[in-house]
Kinemage of the C-alpha trace (Angstrom):
@kinemage 1
@onewidth
@group {chain A} dominant
@subgroup {mainchain}
@vectorlist {calphas} color= white
{ca met a 1} P 80.496 73.771 122.585
{ca asp a 2} L 79.834 70.380 120.930
{ca trp a 3} L 80.752 68.120 123.839
{ca glu a 4} L 81.076 65.100 121.531
{ca leu a 5} L 84.306 66.675 120.296
{ca val a 6} L 85.763 66.919 123.807
{ca phe a 7} L 86.960 63.772 125.547
{ca thr a 8} L 85.842 63.897 129.175
{ca ile a 9} L 86.409 61.842 132.321
{ca arg a 10} L 82.838 60.555 131.951
{ca asp a 11} L 83.748 59.260 128.477
{ca ala a 12} L 86.865 57.542 129.824
{ca leu a 13} L 84.879 55.731 132.518
{ca lys a 14} L 82.795 54.074 129.784
{ca arg a 15} L 85.859 52.362 128.307
{ca pro a 16} L 86.302 48.593 129.014
{ca leu a 17} L 89.565 49.151 130.875
{ca phe a 18} L 87.652 51.251 133.446
{ca ala a 19} L 84.913 48.658 133.947
{ca glu a 20} L 86.049 47.858 137.485
{ca ser a 21} L 87.113 51.396 138.419
{ca glu a 22} L 85.280 53.385 141.065
{ca val a 23} L 84.882 57.144 141.493
{ca val a 24} L 85.346 57.719 145.216
{ca gly a 25} L 85.517 61.522 145.224
{ca gly a 26} L 84.869 64.640 143.136
{ca lys a 27} L 81.946 63.137 141.194
{ca ser a 28} L 80.717 66.608 140.223
{ca gly a 29} L 83.797 67.065 138.035
{ca leu a 30} L 83.250 64.191 135.616
{ca asn a 31} L 82.642 66.595 132.714
{ca arg a 32} L 86.227 67.823 132.914
{ca ala a 33} L 88.086 67.528 129.616
{ca ile a 34} L 91.077 65.188 129.297
{ca arg a 35} L 93.810 66.562 127.070
{ca trp a 36} L 96.286 63.712 127.686
{ca val a 37} L 97.046 60.739 129.958
{ca his a 38} L 100.170 60.775 132.109
{ca val a 39} L 101.713 58.157 134.416
{ca leu a 40} L 103.187 59.921 137.451
{ca glu a 41} L 105.124 58.243 140.244
{ca ser a 42} L 107.058 61.220 141.578
{ca ala a 43} L 106.054 63.923 144.020
{ca ser a 44} L 108.157 66.474 142.121
{ca phe a 45} L 106.356 67.098 138.841
{ca glu a 46} L 106.032 70.897 138.523
{ca ser a 47} L 107.418 70.933 134.969
{ca leu a 48} L 105.912 67.610 133.883
{ca ile a 49} L 102.257 68.535 133.397
{ca his a 50} L 100.486 71.435 131.683
{ca gly a 51} L 96.878 70.957 132.759
{ca glu a 52} L 93.896 68.730 131.883
{ca glu a 53} L 95.906 65.492 132.145
{ca met a 54} L 94.459 62.265 133.574
{ca ile a 55} L 97.068 61.186 136.124
{ca leu a 56} L 97.685 57.450 136.665
{ca thr a 57} L 99.694 56.350 139.694
{ca thr a 58} L 100.393 53.327 141.912
{ca gly a 59} L 101.450 55.661 144.730
{ca ile a 60} L 105.155 54.772 144.731
{ca gly a 61} L 107.044 57.816 145.966
{ca val a 62} L 103.883 59.727 146.907
{ca gly a 63} L 101.827 57.416 149.131
{ca met a 64} L 104.276 56.945 151.972
{ca asp a 65} L 102.200 58.945 154.468
{ca leu a 66} L 99.000 60.990 154.569
{ca pro a 67} L 100.595 64.500 154.460
{ca ser a 68} L 102.638 63.523 151.392
{ca ser a 69} L 99.569 62.083 149.659
{ca leu a 70} L 97.493 65.191 150.386
{ca ala a 71} L 100.303 67.497 149.224
{ca phe a 72} L 100.652 65.478 146.005
{ca met a 73} L 96.934 65.692 145.303
{ca gln a 74} L 96.716 69.411 146.141
{ca asn a 75} L 99.600 70.078 143.764
{ca leu a 76} L 97.718 68.264 140.981
{ca ile a 77} L 94.636 70.388 141.666
{ca asp a 78} L 96.718 73.573 141.587
{ca lys a 79} L 98.250 72.513 138.262
{ca ser a 80} L 94.753 71.983 136.783
{ca ala a 81} L 95.091 68.248 136.245
{ca ala a 82} L 91.865 66.588 135.062
{ca cys a 83} L 91.700 63.787 137.639
{ca leu a 84} L 93.737 61.293 139.654
{ca cys a 85} L 93.512 57.504 139.169
{ca ile a 86} L 95.119 55.338 141.869
{ca glu a 87} L 95.840 51.641 141.573
{ca leu a 88} L 95.303 50.052 144.987
{ca gly a 89} L 97.993 47.634 146.073
{ca ala a 90} L 101.417 47.786 147.678
{ca tyr a 91} L 101.550 51.588 148.039
{ca phe a 92} L 97.881 52.405 148.552
{ca asn a 93} L 95.849 49.832 150.486
{ca asp a 94} L 92.905 52.194 150.486
{ca val a 95} L 92.212 55.886 149.918
{ca pro a 96} L 92.148 57.983 153.129
{ca gln a 97} L 88.957 59.918 153.831
{ca glu a 98} L 90.986 63.150 153.890
{ca met a 99} L 91.898 62.662 150.215
{ca ile a 100} L 88.243 62.001 149.344
{ca asp a 101} L 87.192 65.162 151.190
{ca leu a 102} L 89.861 67.174 149.344
{ca ala a 103} L 88.638 65.801 146.003
{ca asn a 104} L 85.018 66.624 146.834
{ca ser a 105} L 85.855 70.178 147.886
{ca his a 106} L 87.467 70.888 144.495
{ca asp a 107} L 85.191 68.742 142.280
{ca phe a 108} L 88.383 66.885 141.409
{ca pro a 109} L 87.567 63.301 140.350
{ca leu a 110} L 89.430 60.688 142.402
{ca ile a 111} L 89.247 57.245 140.784
{ca ile a 112} L 90.529 53.928 142.126
{ca phe a 113} L 91.393 50.632 140.466
{ca pro a 114} L 90.792 47.886 143.055
{ca arg a 115} L 92.812 45.431 140.916
{ca thr a 116} L 96.031 45.743 138.957
{ca val a 117} L 95.617 47.322 135.491
{ca arg a 118} L 98.095 47.851 132.684
{ca phe a 119} L 98.678 51.614 132.501
{ca val a 120} L 100.183 51.198 129.024
{ca asp a 121} L 96.887 49.763 127.751
{ca ile a 122} L 94.966 52.697 129.241
{ca thr a 123} L 97.264 55.301 127.692
{ca leu a 124} L 97.145 53.629 124.243
{ca asp a 125} L 93.369 53.343 124.352
{ca leu a 126} L 92.622 56.855 125.575
{ca his a 127} L 95.283 58.582 123.482
{ca ser a 128} L 93.839 57.101 120.290
{ca leu a 129} L 90.406 58.411 121.246
{ca ile a 130} L 91.735 61.843 122.231
{ca ile a 131} L 93.665 62.198 118.972
{ca asn a 132} L 90.656 61.090 116.954
{ca arg a 133} L 88.374 63.603 118.649
{ca his a 134} L 90.963 66.355 118.272
{ca his a 135} L 91.117 65.604 114.553
{ca arg a 136} L 87.324 65.772 114.356
{ca met a 137} L 87.425 69.048 116.302
{ca leu a 138} L 89.848 70.561 113.794
{ca gln a 139} L 87.672 69.405 110.900
{ca glu a 140} L 84.622 70.933 112.570
{ca leu a 141} L 86.530 74.137 113.293
{ca glu a 142} L 87.679 74.417 109.677
{ca ser a 143} L 84.138 73.821 108.415
{ca ile a 144} L 82.597 76.445 110.709
{ca ser a 145} L 85.407 78.943 109.976
{ca arg a 146} L 84.759 78.574 106.240
{ca glu a 147} L 81.083 79.183 106.923
{ca phe a 148} L 81.975 82.317 108.939
{ca his a 149} L 83.929 83.607 105.964
{ca arg a 150} L 81.096 82.785 103.529
{ca leu a 151} L 78.535 84.536 105.716
{ca thr a 152} L 80.551 87.782 105.768
{ca leu a 153} L 80.106 87.930 101.986
{ca thr a 154} L 76.315 87.954 102.366
{ca ser a 155} L 73.865 90.593 103.532
{ca gln a 156} L 74.043 91.237 107.308
{ca gly a 157} L 77.062 88.956 107.503
{ca thr a 158} L 78.097 90.019 111.018
{ca leu a 159} L 74.704 89.089 112.491
{ca lys a 160} L 74.796 85.689 110.787
{ca val a 161} L 78.326 84.994 112.040
{ca leu a 162} L 77.295 85.793 115.606
{ca gln a 163} L 74.223 83.551 115.301
{ca leu a 164} L 76.375 80.660 114.067
{ca leu a 165} L 78.908 81.249 116.851
{ca cys a 166} L 76.096 81.101 119.401
{ca lys a 167} L 74.736 77.854 117.900
{ca ser a 168} L 78.171 76.196 117.577
{ca thr a 169} L 79.359 76.964 121.113
{ca arg a 170} L 75.937 76.683 122.780
{ca thr a 171} L 76.686 79.836 124.758
{ca gln a 172} L 75.181 83.288 125.226
{ca ile a 173} L 76.905 85.727 122.831
{ca val a 174} L 76.975 89.499 123.396
{ca tyr a 175} L 78.292 91.794 120.651
{ca met a 176} L 79.421 95.108 122.173
{ca gln a 177} L 79.839 97.744 119.447
{ca leu a 178} L 81.825 100.847 120.326
{ca gln a 179} L 79.478 102.804 118.071
{ca gly a 180} L 76.075 101.158 118.230
{ca lys a 181} L 73.763 99.159 120.463
{ca pro a 182} L 74.806 95.833 122.017
{ca leu a 183} L 73.396 92.707 120.348
{ca phe a 184} L 72.438 89.475 122.152
{ca phe a 185} L 72.360 85.952 120.698
{ca pro a 186} L 70.006 84.410 121.632
{ca ala a 187} L 67.853 87.427 122.505
{ca ile a 188} L 67.308 87.983 126.226
{ca ser a 189} L 65.073 90.318 128.199
{ca pro a 190} L 66.225 93.825 129.239
{ca glu a 191} L 66.301 92.607 132.855
{ca glu a 192} L 68.840 89.925 131.890
{ca gln a 193} L 70.823 92.299 129.667
{ca ser a 194} L 71.437 94.915 132.349
{ca pro a 195} L 73.734 92.850 134.661
{ca leu a 196} L 75.838 91.741 131.685
{ca leu a 197} L 76.232 95.306 130.381
{ca asn a 198} L 77.105 96.611 133.848
{ca phe a 199} L 79.645 93.829 134.287
{ca phe a 200} L 81.350 94.670 130.985
{ca ala a 201} L 81.364 98.381 131.879
{ca ser a 202} L 83.203 97.540 135.114
{ca phe a 203} L 86.308 96.355 133.238
{ca ser a 204} L 85.911 97.914 129.769
{ca glu a 205} L 88.656 100.484 130.448
{ca glu a 206} L 91.118 97.646 131.121
{ca met a 207} L 90.333 96.232 127.669
{ca glu a 208} L 91.170 99.455 125.815
{ca gly a 209} L 94.872 98.635 125.542
{ca val a 210} L 94.273 95.040 124.377
{ca gln a 211} L 95.082 94.538 120.685
{ca pro a 212} L 92.520 92.804 118.421
{ca asp a 213} L 94.921 89.907 117.749
{ca ala a 214} L 95.268 89.126 121.460
{ca ala a 215} L 93.923 85.876 122.932
{ca pro a 216} L 90.462 85.936 124.561
{ca his a 217} L 90.379 87.524 128.009
{ca phe a 218} L 88.576 85.532 130.732
{ca arg a 219} L 86.421 86.938 133.531
{ca glu a 220} L 84.469 85.127 136.231
{ca tyr a 221} L 80.788 86.120 136.219
{ca gly a 222} L 79.039 84.484 139.160
{ca asn a 223} L 79.245 80.744 138.516
{ca lys a 224} L 79.896 81.400 134.818
{ca thr a 225} L 82.959 82.382 132.797
{ca ile a 226} L 82.961 85.157 130.189
{ca ala a 227} L 85.503 85.082 127.357
{ca val a 228} L 86.048 88.583 125.893
{ca lys a 229} L 87.559 88.982 122.431
{ca pro a 230} L 88.284 92.352 120.748
{ca val a 231} L 87.194 92.778 117.130
{ca gly a 232} L 89.233 95.086 114.936
{ca ala a 233} L 92.179 95.672 112.620
{ca leu a 234} L 94.807 98.306 111.851
{ca asp a 235} L 95.692 98.427 115.581
{ca gln a 236} L 92.146 99.633 116.299
{ca thr a 237} L 89.309 97.926 118.174
{ca trp a 238} L 85.765 98.425 116.831
{ca ala a 239} L 83.767 95.993 118.987
{ca tyr a 240} L 83.993 93.188 121.561
{ca ile a 241} L 82.469 89.709 121.521
{ca leu a 242} L 81.491 88.337 124.937
{ca met a 243} L 80.950 84.581 125.159
{ca val a 244} L 79.113 83.700 128.387
{ca cys a 245} L 79.868 80.058 129.274
{ca asn a 246} L 78.249 77.856 131.907
{ca his a 247} L 81.508 75.908 131.951
{ca lys a 248} L 85.182 76.667 131.502
{ca pro a 249} L 85.672 77.680 127.824
{ca gln a 250} L 87.395 74.875 125.955
{ca glu a 251} L 89.990 75.138 123.214
{ca phe a 252} L 87.289 74.619 120.580
{ca asp a 253} L 85.247 77.531 121.998
{ca cys a 254} L 88.231 79.891 121.997
{ca met a 255} L 89.310 78.937 118.490
{ca leu a 256} L 85.790 79.526 117.169
{ca leu a 257} L 85.666 82.855 119.002
{ca asp a 258} L 88.965 83.878 117.366
{ca ser a 259} L 87.717 82.791 113.937
{ca ala a 260} L 84.406 84.656 114.304
{ca ser a 261} L 86.230 87.775 115.477
{ca leu a 262} L 88.559 87.663 112.468
{ca ser a 263} L 85.678 87.158 110.005
{ca ile a 264} L 83.705 90.068 111.459
{ca ala a 265} L 86.823 92.278 111.453
{ca gln a 266} L 87.372 91.507 107.765
{ca glu a 267} L 83.784 92.498 106.963
{ca leu a 268} L 84.092 95.708 108.985
{ca leu a 269} L 87.379 96.494 107.257
{ca arg a 270} L 85.846 95.967 103.811
{ca thr a 271} L 82.977 98.244 104.786
{ca arg a 272} L 85.384 100.891 106.022
{ca tyr a 273} L 87.407 100.679 102.805
{ca met a 274} L 84.262 101.277 100.754
{ca glu a 275} L 83.205 104.141 103.018
{ca glu a 276} L 86.693 105.658 102.827
{ca arg a 277} L 86.708 105.554 99.023
{ca lys a 278} L 83.298 107.217 98.994
{ca leu a 279} L 84.446 109.886 101.448
{ca phe a 280} L 87.637 110.404 99.440
{ca ser a 281} L 85.650 111.194 96.326
{ca glu a 282} L 83.081 113.274 98.205
{ca asn a 283} L 85.738 115.311 100.009
{ca leu a 284} L 87.456 116.677 96.919
{ca trp a 285} L 85.944 120.011 97.932
{ca val a 286} L 88.222 119.992 101.029
{ca asp a 287} L 91.144 120.812 98.737
{ca glu a 288} L 89.241 123.833 97.422
{ca leu a 289} L 88.411 124.882 100.984
{ca ile a 290} L 92.001 124.860 102.288
{ca asn a 291} L 93.179 126.736 99.226
{ca gly a 292} L 90.679 129.524 99.821
{ca arg a 293} L 88.508 128.837 96.776
{ca ile a 294} L 85.281 128.429 98.777
{ca glu a 295} L 84.137 131.560 100.570
{ca asp a 296} L 80.397 131.419 100.024
{ca asp a 297} L 78.462 129.954 102.965
{ca asn a 298} L 75.669 128.691 100.722
{ca arg a 299} L 78.048 126.654 98.586
{ca leu a 300} L 79.763 125.306 101.692
{ca lys a 301} L 76.368 124.373 103.130
{ca ser a 302} L 75.436 122.463 99.973
{ca leu a 303} L 78.727 120.526 100.102
{ca ile a 304} L 78.562 119.581 103.781
{ca gly a 305} L 74.869 118.798 103.883
{ca pro a 306} L 72.117 119.166 106.472
{ca asp a 307} L 74.458 119.157 109.476
{ca phe a 308} L 76.314 122.236 108.195
{ca asn a 309} L 75.259 124.497 111.079
{ca val a 310} L 76.554 122.011 113.674
{ca val a 311} L 79.780 121.213 111.808
{ca asn a 312} L 80.543 124.849 111.059
{ca glu a 313} L 80.443 125.734 114.772
{ca leu a 314} L 82.829 122.974 115.839
{ca pro a 315} L 86.407 123.973 116.752
{ca tyr a 316} L 88.997 122.422 114.455
{ca arg a 317} L 92.665 122.343 113.604
{ca val a 318} L 94.252 121.824 110.209
{ca cys a 319} L 96.902 119.089 110.170
{ca leu a 320} L 99.347 118.789 107.299
{ca ile a 321} L 100.945 115.339 107.182
{ca glu a 322} L 103.971 114.875 104.957
{ca ile a 323} L 104.724 111.250 104.070
{ca glu a 324} L 108.375 110.282 103.725
{ca asn a 325} L 110.091 106.975 103.090
{ca pro a 326} L 113.330 107.173 105.091
{ca arg a 327} L 114.563 103.680 104.269
{ca asp a 328} L 114.411 104.207 100.513
{ca val a 329} L 112.246 101.148 100.073
{ca lys a 330} L 111.448 100.640 96.411
{ca trp a 331} L 107.825 99.804 95.813
{ca asn a 332} L 106.498 97.897 92.838
{ca ser a 333} L 104.423 99.759 90.235
{ca ser a 334} L 105.046 102.964 92.165
{ca glu a 335} L 101.941 104.947 91.205
{ca asn a 336} L 99.400 102.232 92.094
{ca glu a 337} L 101.225 101.201 95.235
{ca trp a 338} L 101.658 104.788 96.386
{ca glu a 339} L 97.924 105.350 95.920
{ca ser a 340} L 97.257 102.182 97.937
{ca ile a 341} L 99.581 103.291 100.746
{ca thr a 342} L 98.143 106.803 101.045
{ca phe a 343} L 94.600 105.472 100.941
{ca his a 344} L 95.485 102.890 103.597
{ca leu a 345} L 97.010 105.620 105.755
{ca ser a 346} L 93.881 107.757 105.479
{ca leu a 347} L 91.763 104.773 106.548
{ca ile a 348} L 93.894 104.221 109.649
{ca leu a 349} L 93.948 107.965 110.359
{ca arg a 350} L 90.152 108.144 110.281
{ca ser a 351} L 89.869 105.168 112.642
{ca ile a 352} L 92.338 106.679 115.130
{ca phe a 353} L 90.787 110.157 115.025
{ca glu a 354} L 87.296 108.773 115.642
{ca lys a 355} L 88.664 106.953 118.690
{ca tyr a 356} L 89.710 110.350 120.127
{ca ser a 357} L 86.379 112.079 119.323
{ca leu a 358} L 87.728 113.866 116.251
{ca arg a 359} L 85.990 113.916 112.870
{ca pro a 360} L 88.521 114.192 110.027
{ca leu a 361} L 87.914 115.786 106.640
{ca ile a 362} L 90.777 114.486 104.489
{ca thr a 363} L 92.294 115.439 101.160
{ca leu a 364} L 95.485 114.240 99.471
{ca lys a 365} L 97.907 116.021 97.183
{ca asn a 366} L 101.229 114.485 96.162
{ca asn a 367} L 102.819 113.134 99.355
{ca arg a 368} L 100.813 115.304 101.746
{ca leu a 369} L 97.576 114.509 103.540
{ca thr a 370} L 95.648 117.547 104.741
{ca val a 371} L 93.208 116.886 107.573
{ca ile a 372} L 90.632 119.265 108.994
{ca ala a 373} L 90.229 117.692 112.444
{ca leu a 374} L 86.806 118.675 113.776
{ca asp a 375} L 86.531 118.414 117.562
{ca ile a 376} L 83.316 116.546 118.433
{ca gln a 377} L 83.941 117.369 122.126
{ca ser a 378} L 85.083 115.113 124.928
{ca lys a 379} L 86.240 115.300 128.518
{ca leu a 380} L 89.894 115.902 127.631
{ca pro a 381} L 91.044 119.152 125.918
{ca gly a 382} L 90.979 119.050 122.137
{ca lys a 383} L 94.698 119.710 121.662
{ca leu a 384} L 95.651 116.876 124.016
{ca arg a 385} L 93.363 114.403 122.223
{ca leu a 386} L 94.676 115.504 118.824
{ca gln a 387} L 98.255 115.086 120.020
{ca gln a 388} L 97.444 111.586 121.308
{ca ala a 389} L 95.819 110.694 117.986
{ca leu a 390} L 98.786 111.960 115.942
{ca asp a 391} L 101.268 110.193 118.238
{ca ser a 392} L 99.331 106.941 117.714
{ca leu a 393} L 99.407 107.496 113.961
{ca gln a 394} L 103.173 108.058 113.963
{ca his a 395} L 103.891 104.918 115.971
{ca ile a 396} L 101.978 102.371 113.923
{ca arg a 397} L 104.693 99.907 113.071
{ca ser a 398} L 102.762 96.626 113.033
{ca asp a 399} L 101.126 97.507 109.715
{ca glu a 400} L 103.154 96.080 106.842
{ca lys a 401} L 102.244 98.877 104.420
{ca leu a 402} L 103.211 101.716 106.753
{ca lys a 403} L 106.192 100.432 108.716
{ca asp a 404} L 108.736 102.102 106.391
{ca leu a 405} L 107.044 105.496 106.337
{ca gln a 406} L 108.007 108.552 108.340
{ca leu a 407} L 105.297 111.113 109.016
{ca ile a 408} L 106.118 114.794 109.633
{ca ile a 409} L 103.160 116.810 110.851
{ca gly a 410} L 102.391 120.511 111.156
{ca val a 411} L 99.275 121.608 113.049
{ca ser a 412} L 97.485 124.957 113.002
{ca lys a 413} L 95.937 126.853 115.890
{ca ser a 414} L 92.348 126.076 116.820
{ca gln a 415} L 89.843 127.679 114.428
{ca arg a 416} L 86.068 128.050 114.113
{ca gly a 417} L 84.121 128.503 110.898
{ca leu a 418} L 85.172 126.272 108.005
{ca lys a 419} L 85.635 129.132 105.550
{ca his a 420} L 88.675 130.131 107.657
{ca ala a 421} L 90.339 126.779 106.949
{ca tyr a 422} L 92.670 128.514 104.475
{ca ala a 423} L 94.294 130.486 107.328
{ca gly a 424} L 94.640 127.286 109.348
{ca tyr a 425} L 96.215 125.525 106.372
{ca gln a 426} L 98.806 128.285 106.012
{ca glu a 427} L 99.707 127.929 109.694
{ca ala a 428} L 100.095 124.175 109.277
{ca val a 429} L 102.350 124.742 106.252
{ca gln a 430} L 104.504 127.155 108.271
{ca ala a 431} L 104.732 124.743 111.205
{ca leu a 432} L 105.748 121.927 108.868
{ca ser a 433} L 108.408 124.099 107.235
{ca leu a 434} L 110.233 124.374 110.586
{ca tyr a 435} L 110.914 120.640 110.875
{ca ser a 436} L 114.548 121.211 109.884
{ca cys a 437} L 114.937 123.737 112.728
{ca tyr a 438} L 113.270 121.755 115.493
{ca gln a 439} L 113.923 118.206 114.250
{ca lys a 440} L 110.546 117.284 115.762
{ca ser a 441} L 108.089 115.228 113.731
{ca leu a 442} L 105.044 116.966 115.277
{ca leu a 443} L 104.872 120.768 115.455
{ca phe a 444} L 101.966 122.912 116.672
{ca tyr a 445} L 101.870 126.450 115.279
{ca glu a 446} L 101.258 128.072 118.683
{ca glu a 447} L 104.445 126.461 120.010
{ca leu a 448} L 106.701 128.057 117.383
{ca gly a 449} L 107.415 131.124 119.524
{ca val a 450} L 109.418 133.836 117.782
{ca phe a 451} L 109.473 131.779 114.568
{ca gln a 452} L 105.880 132.919 113.979
{ca leu a 453} L 107.261 136.430 113.434
{ca leu a 454} L 110.307 135.303 111.489
{ca leu a 455} L 108.193 133.340 109.007
{ca asn a 456} L 106.357 136.524 108.034
{ca leu a 457} L 109.589 138.541 107.740
{ca asn a 458} L 111.303 136.146 105.381
{ca asp a 459} L 111.238 138.308 102.231
{ca gly a 460} L 114.823 137.540 101.232
{ca lys a 461} L 116.395 140.733 102.714
{ca thr a 462} L 114.852 141.748 106.035
{ca leu a 463} L 116.090 138.758 108.028
{ca glu a 464} L 119.503 138.701 106.344
{ca asn a 465} L 120.079 142.373 107.165
{ca phe a 466} L 118.888 141.892 110.750
{ca ile a 467} L 121.200 138.907 111.250
{ca arg a 468} L 124.204 140.736 109.783
{ca ser a 469} L 123.645 143.806 111.975
{ca tyr a 470} L 123.862 141.769 115.203
{ca leu a 471} L 125.908 138.687 114.317
{ca gly a 472} L 127.990 139.698 111.281
{ca pro a 473} L 131.409 139.552 113.037
{ca leu a 474} L 130.721 136.050 114.403
{ca ile a 475} L 129.524 134.755 111.027
{ca asp a 476} L 132.641 136.096 109.299
{ca his a 477} L 134.923 134.622 111.953
{ca asp a 478} L 133.281 131.177 111.687
{ca gln a 479} L 133.578 131.233 107.895
{ca thr a 480} L 137.246 132.300 107.804
{ca lys a 481} L 138.552 130.433 110.861
{ca gly a 482} L 136.294 127.350 110.847
{ca ser a 483} L 135.224 128.124 114.417
{ca glu a 484} L 131.808 127.576 116.021
{ca leu a 485} L 131.169 130.860 117.773
{ca met a 486} L 127.577 131.170 116.460
{ca leu a 487} L 126.615 127.754 117.790
{ca thr a 488} L 128.435 128.415 121.063
{ca leu a 489} L 126.596 131.685 121.612
{ca arg a 490} L 123.193 130.116 120.877
{ca val a 491} L 123.729 127.227 123.314
{ca tyr a 492} L 125.151 129.596 125.950
{ca leu a 493} L 122.165 131.984 125.754
{ca asp a 494} L 119.602 129.154 125.484
{ca his a 495} L 120.780 127.951 128.895
{ca asp a 496} L 120.625 131.392 130.542
{ca gly a 497} L 124.387 131.943 130.493
{ca ser a 498} L 125.244 128.745 132.414
{ca lys a 499} L 128.837 127.938 131.478
{ca gln a 500} L 128.670 124.455 132.986
{ca ile a 501} L 125.562 123.396 131.019
{ca ala a 502} L 126.750 125.066 127.812
{ca ala a 503} L 130.113 123.277 127.929
{ca arg a 504} L 128.401 119.939 128.592
{ca asn a 505} L 125.951 120.337 125.684
{ca leu a 506} L 128.721 121.447 123.321
{ca phe a 507} L 130.919 118.531 124.423
{ca ile a 508} L 133.874 120.771 125.187
{ca val a 509} L 135.902 121.438 128.327
{ca arg a 510} L 135.167 124.549 130.384
{ca gln a 511} L 138.445 126.224 129.354
{ca ser a 512} L 137.526 125.935 125.660
{ca leu a 513} L 134.186 127.569 126.374
{ca tyr a 514} L 135.900 130.457 128.233
{ca tyr a 515} L 138.138 131.013 125.222
{ca arg a 516} L 135.161 131.105 122.852
{ca leu a 517} L 133.196 133.481 125.100
{ca asp a 518} L 136.186 135.838 125.294
{ca lys a 519} L 136.363 135.828 121.505
{ca ile a 520} L 132.604 136.506 121.224
{ca thr a 521} L 132.936 139.439 123.662
{ca glu a 522} L 135.836 140.803 121.596
{ca leu a 523} L 133.792 140.628 118.359
{ca leu a 524} L 130.374 141.775 119.658
{ca gly a 525} L 131.448 144.157 122.402
{ca glu a 526} L 131.368 144.067 126.201
{ca asp a 527} L 127.692 145.005 126.329
{ca phe a 528} L 126.302 142.105 124.243
{ca met a 529} L 124.737 140.541 127.381
{ca leu a 530} L 122.786 143.668 128.330
{ca pro a 531} L 119.025 142.912 128.199
{ca glu a 532} L 118.183 145.008 125.138
{ca asn a 533} L 121.155 143.631 123.168
{ca arg a 534} L 120.653 140.074 124.370
{ca ile a 535} L 117.031 140.008 123.174
{ca ser a 536} L 118.021 141.226 119.706
{ca ile a 537} L 120.931 138.773 119.505
{ca gln a 538} L 118.712 135.841 120.503
{ca val a 539} L 116.145 136.787 117.847
{ca ala a 540} L 118.965 137.062 115.289
{ca leu a 541} L 120.227 133.627 116.317
{ca arg a 542} L 116.740 132.181 115.807
{ca ala a 543} L 116.558 133.875 112.416
{ca tyr a 544} L 119.928 132.366 111.481
{ca gln a 545} L 118.713 128.956 112.660
{ca phe a 546} L 115.581 129.420 110.537
{ca leu a 547} L 117.517 130.342 107.374
{ca tyr a 548} L 120.435 127.949 107.866
{ca pro a 549} L 119.232 124.979 109.964
{ca glu a 550} L 122.062 122.759 108.710
{ca lys a 551} L 124.621 125.127 110.304
{ca ser a 552} L 122.810 125.304 113.638
{ca thr a 553} L 122.725 121.693 114.763
{ca val a 554} L 123.773 121.115 118.349
{ca pro a 555} L 126.394 118.325 118.457
{ca ser a 556} L 125.480 114.952 119.881
{ca ser a 557} L 129.062 113.914 120.545
{ca arg a 558} L 132.402 115.108 119.214
{ca ser a 559} L 135.703 116.614 120.264
{ca ala a 560} L 136.017 120.354 120.780
{ca gln a 561} L 136.700 122.595 117.815
{ca ile a 562} L 137.790 126.186 118.116
C-alpha cells in the first residue's frame, strides 16, 4: 500500500491546527487511516458513524461522569472510529487515567486540545486533504489497473500482474492455483511457505461456495491479516489470490486486489476460449465415435494420443444435452450467435466437469451437445458427481448468454472402452426421448425402469396391440364419454390402491373416485386387481404413457371430471 495516498492520524497531527494538541493515549495507533472528520456531542451515535472517522468533541452530553465517558469511548472503539479528540474546558477539565488506559489497551489514539479550537476549521482543513488524497488514490488505481490489463496481453501476463500487485501494495502475495503449484511474490523459502499453505488449507473448503465476483474475504493470521480473493469467471473459480498484510488492508489494497483478480480472470478466460476452440476442432472424431464409425483400436489410439491406454480404461457415461430456448428470445444474426452460444456453453460445461473430476469429450450437432464424461476418479461415486455437475450446468442463470436456455439431458449407463460409446449414445438418446413422459430435465437410463423394455418394443404394432388387449375398453370409454378412467387407473395403481391419495392427486372428492373405480371394474372385470393382471395393466399403462404422454398428464389443479 502506498501510504502517501492514505491520510493518517500521524498526518493530521502535522497540520498547523494540531500544533498545540497532545496525544495522551493510544500512541501505537497513529498510523490509523482517517476516512472523515465528525463532530460528536451525543452519547447516542450508533447510526451516525461508519468507521475510520476522527471524532471531535467538547464532552457536552458525554463527559458528565467517568462511567459515561468510558462507555462513550468504548462505543467509538467498537464502531472502529479512527481516534478521539477532546477539547479541554467546561466539560472536560482533564482526561481521567481510566480513559488513557482504555485507549492504550486498544491502540486507540486519544488526543487533547488544551485550548479552544475551531472545529469547523479542522474539518475544512482535513476534509480538503482527505478528498485530495482520495482523488490521487483513484488516479493511481486507474493507472495500475490499466497496467494490469496491458500486462495480460503480454507473455506470462498473470505472473507480471501478480508482481505489480505485490509492488503496489507492498504485501506478500500468494497465488493459489486449483490446478498447479502455488506462486509467491516475493519469493520466500519453503519453511516460510509451509505455514501459509497450511493456513489456507484450513479454510479452503469454506471458500468453495464463494463466487469470483465476491468481495475479498479477510482472515487473521497471527498479527497479520490475509485478504483472500477468488479468481474466475462463468460461475467457476480457477485460483485464489492471498494478500498477506502487516496492517489492516485499506480500500486501495482491496480495490487493487479486485482489479488484479479481474485482469487475471480475463487472461485465463481468453486462454480457455483458445483451448476450447482447439479441442472443438480436434474432437470432431467424437462424432464418428458415438455414431459407431470408429471400431478399430489402432485408429482410436492415434486419435486420442499417448494416453490412450489410460483413457480407454476409464469409466464413462454419454450425456446428450438438448438446448432449447423456452422464452422464444430472438437472437441477432442467428447462425453466428447460435454458434457463439453453443461454444460458450461447451466452455462452461468443461469448466464445471473438471471441477467434479470429470474429463469431457464434446461434440456438437444442431442443437445437441454430446459429451463423453470420463471419470478421472474421486472420493464420491461417479454418478453422484456427474449429477452434481449437470445440476450446476442447468442452474447457471447469472450468465447473460445462457439465462434464456433450457437444457434437457439424457445420460447413459456407465461404460468402459471408448469403442462402446455408440451403445452409450443410444441409451442417452432413449433417455432423452422420455422427457415428455417424465417431465424431468435430467434422466439417467438406468432409472427408466420398464420404459427400457418399452423403447425396444416400439415397432408401431407390438405396443399398440398390447395396450388394446388390456386397456381397450377404458380407452374407448374415455374417447366416447370424455371421461378420465385411464388417468384415474394409473394414479390409483401408482399409489398402491390408496383411494385417499389417489383422490387427492386427481383433485376429486372420494365419491367421484368410487364412481370411476366402479366403472373401471365394470369394463375390465372383477379380477383386474389380481397380481398377474395388475402387472400387465400397469405395463400397458406405462406403454400408453410412453406413446401418448400428452394424454397422461396428472392434473395440478382442476375440478373433477367424470
